Backbone as JSON Lines, residues from 0, in Angstrom:
{"i":0,"aa":"M","n":[-1.48,-5.22,10.34],"ca":[-1.39,-5.88,9.06],"c":[-0.8,-7.26,9.27]}
{"i":1,"aa":"A","n":[-1.38,-8.22,8.61],"ca":[-0.93,-9.6,8.75],"c":[0.34,-9.84,7.95]}
{"i":2,"aa":"A","n":[1.02,-10.92,8.31],"ca":[2.2,-11.33,7.56],"c":[1.8,-11.59,6.1]}
{"i":3,"aa":"M","n":[2.78,-11.45,5.21],"ca":[2.51,-11.65,3.79],"c":[2.2,-13.12,3.48]}
{"i":4,"aa":"D","n":[1.38,-13.33,2.48],"ca":[1.14,-14.7,2.01],"c":[2.33,-15.13,1.15]}
{"i":5,"aa":"E","n":[2.33,-16.39,0.75],"ca":[3.44,-16.96,-0.02],"c":[3.7,-16.18,-1.31]}
{"i":6,"aa":"T","n":[2.66,-15.8,-2.01],"ca":[2.82,-15.07,-3.28],"c":[3.54,-13.74,-3.05]}
{"i":7,"aa":"N","n":[3.12,-12.99,-2.04],"ca":[3.75,-11.69,-1.79],"c":[5.17,-11.83,-1.25]}
{"i":8,"aa":"R","n":[5.42,-12.86,-0.46],"ca":[6.79,-13.08,-0.01],"c":[7.68,-13.4,-1.21]}
{"i":9,"aa":"R","n":[7.23,-14.25,-2.09],"ca":[8.03,-14.6,-3.28],"c":[8.26,-13.37,-4.15]}
{"i":10,"aa":"R","n":[7.24,-12.58,-4.37],"ca":[7.4,-11.38,-5.2],"c":[8.35,-10.38,-4.56]}
{"i":11,"aa":"T","n":[8.3,-10.25,-3.26],"ca":[9.2,-9.35,-2.55],"c":[10.63,-9.86,-2.65]}
{"i":12,"aa":"W","n":[10.83,-11.15,-2.5],"ca":[12.13,-11.79,-2.63],"c":[12.72,-11.53,-4.02]}
{"i":13,"aa":"L","n":[11.9,-11.74,-5.04],"ca":[12.35,-11.5,-6.41],"c":[12.69,-10.04,-6.65]}
{"i":14,"aa":"R","n":[11.88,-9.14,-6.13],"ca":[12.13,-7.7,-6.3],"c":[13.43,-7.3,-5.62]}
{"i":15,"aa":"W","n":[13.67,-7.83,-4.42],"ca":[14.9,-7.51,-3.7],"c":[16.11,-7.93,-4.54]}
{"i":16,"aa":"M","n":[16.04,-9.12,-5.11],"ca":[17.17,-9.59,-5.93],"c":[17.37,-8.71,-7.16]}
{"i":17,"aa":"R","n":[16.29,-8.25,-7.77],"ca":[16.42,-7.36,-8.92],"c":[16.98,-5.99,-8.53]}
{"i":18,"aa":"D","n":[16.59,-5.47,-7.39],"ca":[16.98,-4.12,-6.98],"c":[18.37,-4.04,-6.34]}
{"i":19,"aa":"N","n":[18.82,-5.11,-5.73],"ca":[20.1,-5.06,-5.02],"c":[21.24,-4.9,-6.01]}
{"i":20,"aa":"A","n":[22.08,-3.9,-5.77],"ca":[23.22,-3.65,-6.65],"c":[24.54,-3.96,-5.97]}
{"i":21,"aa":"E","n":[24.49,-4.37,-4.72],"ca":[25.71,-4.65,-3.96],"c":[26.06,-6.13,-4.05]}
{"i":22,"aa":"P","n":[27.36,-6.46,-3.96],"ca":[27.75,-7.87,-3.93],"c":[27.17,-8.56,-2.69]}
{"i":23,"aa":"V","n":[26.88,-9.83,-2.8],"ca":[26.33,-10.57,-1.68],"c":[27.2,-11.78,-1.35]}
{"i":24,"aa":"A","n":[27.14,-12.21,-0.11],"ca":[27.89,-13.39,0.34],"c":[26.92,-14.42,0.9]}
{"i":25,"aa":"F","n":[25.72,-14.46,0.33],"ca":[24.71,-15.41,0.77],"c":[23.97,-15.93,-0.45]}
{"i":26,"aa":"T","n":[23.24,-17.02,-0.24],"ca":[22.51,-17.64,-1.35],"c":[21.1,-17.06,-1.45]}
{"i":27,"aa":"K","n":[20.44,-17.4,-2.54],"ca":[19.04,-17.01,-2.7],"c":[18.19,-17.61,-1.59]}
{"i":28,"aa":"A","n":[18.49,-18.84,-1.21],"ca":[17.76,-19.48,-0.12],"c":[17.98,-18.75,1.21]}
{"i":29,"aa":"D","n":[19.22,-18.3,1.43],"ca":[19.51,-17.52,2.64],"c":[18.71,-16.24,2.67]}
{"i":30,"aa":"L","n":[18.65,-15.56,1.52],"ca":[17.87,-14.33,1.42],"c":[16.41,-14.6,1.69]}
{"i":31,"aa":"R","n":[15.89,-15.66,1.11],"ca":[14.47,-15.99,1.31],"c":[14.18,-16.28,2.77]}
{"i":32,"aa":"A","n":[15.05,-17.0,3.43],"ca":[14.87,-17.28,4.86],"c":[14.9,-15.98,5.67]}
{"i":33,"aa":"A","n":[15.78,-15.06,5.3],"ca":[15.86,-13.77,5.99],"c":[14.6,-12.95,5.75]}
{"i":34,"aa":"L","n":[14.1,-12.96,4.52],"ca":[12.87,-12.23,4.21],"c":[11.69,-12.79,5.01]}
{"i":35,"aa":"D","n":[11.58,-14.11,5.06],"ca":[10.51,-14.73,5.84],"c":[10.63,-14.36,7.32]}
{"i":36,"aa":"A","n":[11.86,-14.39,7.84],"ca":[12.08,-14.05,9.25],"c":[11.73,-12.59,9.52]}
{"i":37,"aa":"C","n":[12.1,-11.71,8.6],"ca":[11.78,-10.29,8.74],"c":[10.27,-10.08,8.77]}
{"i":38,"aa":"D","n":[9.57,-10.71,7.84],"ca":[8.11,-10.58,7.79],"c":[7.48,-11.13,9.07]}
{"i":39,"aa":"D","n":[7.97,-12.27,9.54],"ca":[7.45,-12.86,10.79],"c":[7.73,-11.95,11.98]}
{"i":40,"aa":"W","n":[8.93,-11.33,12.01],"ca":[9.27,-10.43,13.11],"c":[8.35,-9.22,13.13]}
{"i":41,"aa":"I","n":[8.12,-8.65,11.96],"ca":[7.22,-7.49,11.88],"c":[5.83,-7.88,12.39]}
{"i":42,"aa":"D","n":[5.34,-9.04,11.98],"ca":[4.03,-9.5,12.42],"c":[3.99,-9.69,13.94]}
{"i":43,"aa":"A","n":[5.04,-10.28,14.49],"ca":[5.09,-10.56,15.93],"c":[5.28,-9.3,16.77]}
{"i":44,"aa":"N","n":[5.85,-8.26,16.19],"ca":[6.2,-7.06,16.97],"c":[5.39,-5.83,16.64]}
{"i":45,"aa":"Q","n":[4.32,-5.99,15.87],"ca":[3.56,-4.8,15.5],"c":[2.88,-4.15,16.7]}
{"i":46,"aa":"A","n":[2.51,-4.92,17.7],"ca":[1.91,-4.32,18.89],"c":[2.93,-3.45,19.63]}
{"i":47,"aa":"S","n":[4.17,-3.92,19.7],"ca":[5.23,-3.15,20.34],"c":[5.5,-1.86,19.57]}
{"i":48,"aa":"F","n":[5.56,-1.95,18.24],"ca":[5.75,-0.76,17.42],"c":[4.62,0.23,17.64]}
{"i":49,"aa":"N","n":[3.4,-0.26,17.63],"ca":[2.24,0.6,17.83],"c":[2.31,1.3,19.19]}
{"i":50,"aa":"S","n":[2.7,0.56,20.21],"ca":[2.8,1.15,21.56],"c":[3.88,2.22,21.64]}
{"i":51,"aa":"A","n":[4.91,2.11,20.8],"ca":[6.0,3.09,20.82],"c":[5.6,4.41,20.15]}
{"i":52,"aa":"L","n":[4.56,4.4,19.37],"ca":[4.14,5.61,18.67],"c":[3.41,6.56,19.62]}
{"i":53,"aa":"P","n":[3.7,7.84,19.54],"ca":[3.04,8.79,20.44],"c":[1.59,9.05,20.03]}
{"i":54,"aa":"Q","n":[0.82,9.42,21.02],"ca":[-0.55,9.89,20.76],"c":[-0.46,11.32,20.26]}
{"i":55,"aa":"P","n":[-1.31,11.82,19.45],"ca":[-2.52,11.19,18.94],"c":[-2.3,10.36,17.67]}
{"i":56,"aa":"F","n":[-1.03,10.31,17.16],"ca":[-0.79,9.55,15.94],"c":[-1.23,8.09,16.11]}
{"i":57,"aa":"R","n":[-0.86,7.48,17.23],"ca":[-1.16,6.06,17.46],"c":[-2.64,5.74,17.29]}
{"i":58,"aa":"S","n":[-3.49,6.59,17.83],"ca":[-4.93,6.27,17.79],"c":[-5.62,6.79,16.54]}
{"i":59,"aa":"S","n":[-4.99,7.71,15.83],"ca":[-5.69,8.26,14.66],"c":[-5.15,7.77,13.32]}
{"i":60,"aa":"A","n":[-3.93,7.27,13.27],"ca":[-3.37,6.76,12.01],"c":[-3.91,5.36,11.73]}
{"i":61,"aa":"T","n":[-4.06,5.07,10.46],"ca":[-4.49,3.72,10.06],"c":[-3.29,2.77,10.11]}
{"i":62,"aa":"A","n":[-3.58,1.48,10.05],"ca":[-2.51,0.48,10.01],"c":[-1.62,0.7,8.79]}
{"i":63,"aa":"A","n":[-2.22,1.04,7.66],"ca":[-1.44,1.29,6.44],"c":[-0.53,2.5,6.62]}
{"i":64,"aa":"Q","n":[-1.0,3.55,7.28],"ca":[-0.18,4.75,7.5],"c":[0.98,4.44,8.44]}
{"i":65,"aa":"K","n":[0.73,3.63,9.45],"ca":[1.8,3.25,10.38],"c":[2.85,2.4,9.68]}
{"i":66,"aa":"T","n":[2.41,1.51,8.81],"ca":[3.34,0.67,8.05],"c":[4.19,1.53,7.13]}
{"i":67,"aa":"L","n":[3.57,2.48,6.45],"ca":[4.31,3.37,5.56],"c":[5.31,4.21,6.33]}
{"i":68,"aa":"L","n":[4.95,4.69,7.5],"ca":[5.87,5.44,8.35],"c":[7.09,4.59,8.67]}
{"i":69,"aa":"F","n":[6.86,3.35,9.08],"ca":[7.95,2.42,9.39],"c":[8.86,2.26,8.17]}
{"i":70,"aa":"C","n":[8.27,2.07,7.0],"ca":[9.05,1.89,5.76],"c":[9.86,3.13,5.42]}
{"i":71,"aa":"Y","n":[9.27,4.31,5.55],"ca":[9.98,5.55,5.24],"c":[11.19,5.72,6.16]}
{"i":72,"aa":"V","n":[11.0,5.48,7.45],"ca":[12.11,5.61,8.39],"c":[13.2,4.59,8.05]}
{"i":73,"aa":"A","n":[12.83,3.36,7.77],"ca":[13.82,2.34,7.43],"c":[14.56,2.69,6.14]}
{"i":74,"aa":"M","n":[13.85,3.17,5.13],"ca":[14.51,3.54,3.88],"c":[15.46,4.72,4.06]}
{"i":75,"aa":"R","n":[15.04,5.71,4.83],"ca":[15.89,6.88,5.04],"c":[17.13,6.5,5.84]}
{"i":76,"aa":"R","n":[16.97,5.59,6.79],"ca":[18.12,5.11,7.56],"c":[19.11,4.38,6.67]}
{"i":77,"aa":"R","n":[18.63,3.76,5.63],"ca":[19.49,3.07,4.65],"c":[20.36,4.08,3.92]}
{"i":78,"aa":"G","n":[19.85,5.27,3.72],"ca":[20.63,6.31,3.06],"c":[19.72,7.26,2.31]}
{"i":79,"aa":"A","n":[20.16,8.5,2.2],"ca":[19.33,9.52,1.55],"c":[18.98,9.15,0.12]}
{"i":80,"aa":"A","n":[19.87,8.43,-0.55],"ca":[19.58,8.05,-1.94],"c":[18.4,7.08,-2.02]}
{"i":81,"aa":"M","n":[18.15,6.35,-0.98],"ca":[17.05,5.38,-0.97],"c":[15.7,6.07,-0.87]}
{"i":82,"aa":"L","n":[15.65,7.2,-0.18],"ca":[14.41,7.96,-0.03],"c":[14.75,9.44,-0.2]}
{"i":83,"aa":"R","n":[14.89,9.86,-1.41],"ca":[15.22,11.26,-1.7],"c":[14.04,12.17,-1.4]}
{"i":84,"aa":"V","n":[14.35,13.34,-0.91],"ca":[13.34,14.37,-0.67],"c":[13.84,15.68,-1.27]}
{"i":85,"aa":"E","n":[12.93,16.6,-1.52],"ca":[13.28,17.88,-2.14],"c":[14.36,18.6,-1.35]}
{"i":86,"aa":"E","n":[14.32,18.5,-0.03],"ca":[15.26,19.22,0.82],"c":[16.69,18.7,0.69]}
{"i":87,"aa":"D","n":[16.9,17.54,0.08],"ca":[18.25,16.99,-0.11],"c":[19.03,17.74,-1.17]}
{"i":88,"aa":"D","n":[18.33,18.46,-2.05],"ca":[19.02,19.15,-3.15],"c":[19.66,20.44,-2.7]}
């Protein structure tokens, strides 16, 4: 998957600001620079991520499925409240 275009980066930046409930010690510009860097890093490292995935998942999953897997793992690492599952109850 390619890096996000300007519209999607801006929308993601705005969504992050709306969703964040924790105090911050950075500016909106700092956040935007971090978001851009994160998106660029993902784009630059997707081949490495793909190589780290075991077969047969690597060859049979779509790019969208691999991206969703990455997101689920990142959200769960953030905390169970970020990605609740039935088994948490």
